[in-house]
N, C-alpha and C positions, 0 to 999 in steps of 0.2 A: 504494500500500500503506499502509496505517496506521502511524505511526510507532509503536515499541514496543521497548524495551528488554530483549529476553528474559532475558538473563543477570542482569538485576536481582531477578529472580525464583524463579531457580534457587538450589537449595541449593549454598554454595559448595563442599563435599566432591564433590558432583555434576559440578561443573565441572571440578574438577581430578582427578577419577576416572579412573584407566587400567582400562578394562574388561578382563575375563576375554578371554583368546585362546584360543579351542578349535582343535581339529586341524583343524576344517574353516575356520577364519578363515585358518588359515597356507596350507592348500593347498585349493584350489577345484575341482580337476578332478575328472569323473566316474569315468575310467577308470584303473587301474593295480593295483599291489600294495599293500594299505592295511595298513600296518604302525604307523601313528602315532598312533592313538587308544585302543589296549588294550581293541579290540573282539575279539568272538569271531570267529575266520574263519569258522565255519561257521554256515549257517542262512540263511534268507530274509528275516528282519528283524535281522538283527545288526551293522547299520550306523547309526550316528547319522544323524538328519536334516538337512537344509538349515538352519542355525540361522538364516538371513534370508528362507527361504521364497521365493526368486526365481522360482520356476515360478509358484507361486501368485500371487505380487503382480503378475507379468506377465499373468496371466489376469484379475485382478480390474481391473488398469488400464484394460483395453479395456472391460470392463463399466461401470466408474464414472467413466471418462473424467478420471483420477486419475493422476497419473505415479509410479511406483513409489516412488520416493525420498519420497514424501508419505505411505506407507501403512506402518503397523505392523500386523503379525498377532500376537494374543494367544491365549494357552489359556483361552480364554473372555472375555467383557465383564470379568468380575471381576478378572482379570489387567490388562486395558487401565485400570481404574480404579485397582487398586491402586499399579500402577507411576507414577500421576500423584503419589500422595502421597510416593513415596520420592524423585521429581524435585524436587519443588518446597516440601514443608513440612517445616519442622523442629519436631522433637516438642517439644510444650510451649510454643511460641512462636508458629507460624503457626495461622491459624484458617481453616476454610472455612464456605461457606455452602451451605446444602441447602434445598429448596423443598418442604414436607410439605403434603398428603401426597404422596409420592414413591416411588422405589426405595429400598428400606430399606439396600442395599447401601454406597450413598454413607457412610451414618452408620456402620455397621459397619466398613468398611475404616477410616473414620476413627479408631474407637475402637480398632482392632487397632494403628494405626499411632501411638494416642497424640496425636491432632491435635485440639484442640477444634473444636467445630461451633457455628456461629449457623444457628438454625431461623428461616428468615424465610417463614412460611406462604403458600400461594396465599390470594387473595382469596376471597370467599365466592363467586365464579362460576369458581372454579379457574383464575384468570391471576397471573402473576407480579406482586410488589407492586415495581415498578420503582423507586420512590423508595427504599425502604427497601434494597432491594439496593444502589442505586447511594452511598447515604448510610454504608454500613457497610463498615469495613475489613476485608479479608479477602485470602487469596493465590487461592484458586479459587473459583468460583461453579458449582454443579452444575444442569443445567437439563433435565429429561427431557420430549422432546416428540416426538411424542404423547406424554403423561405416562401414567405408570403409577402408581396404579389411576386416575384420573379419566378416561383415554381420549381426551381433548381435546389438541390441538394448541395451544401456548401461542403468544401474542402478544408482540410488543416483543422478541424475542431479539435481532434484530439491533442494536436500539439499545442494550443492554446489552453486547453485546459491544464497541461503538464507544466506550462510557463507561465500562466497569469498570476499575479499575485494578488488573489481576490477569488471571489466566487464566481462562476460559469454557469451560466442559466442557458439551458439547449431546450428549446420549445420544439417538440415534435408531434404537432397536432396533426401534420400531413403526413406521419411515417408508414401507416398502414398503405400507402399508394405508392410507395417508394422501395427501390430494389436496394437501398443505403441500409446497412445494418443500424438497428437502435443503438444507442449509448446506454439503454437498461443494463447490459452486461458489464457496465464500466463503473458503477457507483461504490461499489466496494473497492474498488480499486483507487479512486480519486474522491476524497473526503471533500473537495471544493466544487463536486459538479451536482448539479439539480437538473433533472429530466422531467421535463412537463410534457403530459400527453392529455387526451380529450377523449370523451364519448360524443362529440359534437359531428364528427367528419363521418369516418369510415363506419362508426357503428350507428349512423343516421339518428342520434338522439340529441340534437342541437335544443330541443324544447325543454329538457329534462335538468340542464345546466349542471354537468357534474364534470369537473376536470381532477386530474392528478399530478401529483409531483412524487418522484422517486429520487430517494438519497440515504445519505447515510442515516442511522438511526439516530444520531446527535443532531442533524438537522431536521429530521422529523419531527424528533421530540420538541424542538424551538416552534415547528410549524404549530404542535400542538397547544403549546405555550399561549399563542398570541391569537389563536384562531377563535371565534364566537362560540358560544357552549354547543348550541345544535346547528351547524354551519349547513348540513344537507338534510332535506326533509325525507322523512320515511318514504313516500312515494314516490322521491327520486331515487332514493337508495334502491327500493323494490324495482323499479322499473329497469335498472341497471343491472341488477342480479338475475333478472328474467331473461333479459337479453343476452347474457354470457353463458345462458343454458342452452341456447342456439347457435354454436360456432358455425355450423354448416350455413345458415341464413347468411351470416356475417359475411362468410368467405364467399358465397355466391353472389351478394351484392357488390362486393369489393371488385370481383372479378368482372361484372358487368359495366362498371364505372370504370374500369382499366382499359376493356375493349372499347367502351365509348369513346374514352379521349383518344384513343388513336385513330378511330373512324372520324370524330371530330376534327383532328389534326390534318387528316387527309382532305376532307372535304373543303376546310377554310383555306389549305393551300392551293386551291384551285381558282381561288376568287382573286378579282383584280384590285379590290380594296383593301387586300391583306398584303402587308409588305415583308413582314416576320413572324413568325411563330417561336417563341423560346421554348427549349426543352423543358417537359413537365415530369417531376416526380409526385406530383400532387392531383388533385381532383378539378384541377383548374388548368384553363391556358393563359397566359399572358402572350398577346396579341397586339403587334404593332400594325395600325391602319393608317389610311391615307389621312383620315381626319377623324379624331377620336372623340370630339365633342358632337360632331354633324351625326357621326353613325350611333353612338350612343342615344342621340335624342331620338334618333329615326326608329332605333329598335324600341325604345321604351314608348313610342307614340303607338306602336304595335302590340304593347303590352309583353314585351319581350324585355327584360330586364337584365342588363350585364352590369359590370362595376366599370366606371370610368376612372382609370388611373393616370390620365393625361397630366395630372398636377404632380406626380412622382416618378412617372416613367414617361418620356414624350411620345404624344400620339398612341399610347396603349390603352386596351380594354382588357379588362380580366373576365373571362369565360368561365363559369363552373360547369362541370359535365353534368347535365342533366339526363332525363330518361330519353330513351332512342326517339319517342314521339317528340319529344322537347327539342332534343337536336335537330331532329328534320326541320322541325319550324324555324328553327333560328337560321338553319343554313338556308332554308328557302327565302327567307324575308332578306338576308344578307346578299342574295344572288340577285336581289331587285333595287339594291341601292347603286 
């Protein structure tokens, strides 16, 4: 294991923090007359959920081959991101690195928490600027791979984990669509690594709002210190548990998206308004077109909604892979522009 003094990087008040102890922390049984949490005794949804999602983590542990003590379950990936700032970053003192164009919530969450940001843009071929990252003093570097909106898997991440003097947060929201190996297998090797994943993409559960962090048991312990007491509802926990019982459906749907991604790439390549399609390891394509604003608005007027990324990548729209019928409608509409 790489030598790393984690508590050198944790905010001192978090190290000494005594976390809130809920009623379900003090009594963990499932049967009995519960008169301890001021719940309504009447109803089907009247009880607080398991604050540490033990059943969900046990199921996830089998699928991911990660011990439950290395898993944090959040109320969406945004909570997973936000709590990192609370654990590690002092207001107006510590800085974080983001690598745009990338997922915008890293910056928004930093701004909400009043944490300064250093943007180190991706290179012209959408890769990490390794030298600049490693020569910049910061508490955390956020890396999204496969990256949103560029869709590519990033190189040199493990090298940065090895050399960066701080926490490396790797967002793998789109990893199920990529041939790149997940860094989950490295969390016990690198004590400064946090890997984030989600059930919103390949699992098709965006409405459920369940995100995950995988890291050393020490980092997960810090997550559990600062999280809200009952941060993931019983309904959401159960929905994910039920979904994980049907791996065959997950694999079938993922395979369909991947095949449709290839079909969409081929069809878009034949259109005169398309100048370039960037390689994709995600469930979307970043497409350079002749006039992104015009094409986005034209499609939107036909109730075909893409994402206009012209403000971050010149003349590009981001197209999520839809169902076969939706993809056909998109291509037919673009042929008429």
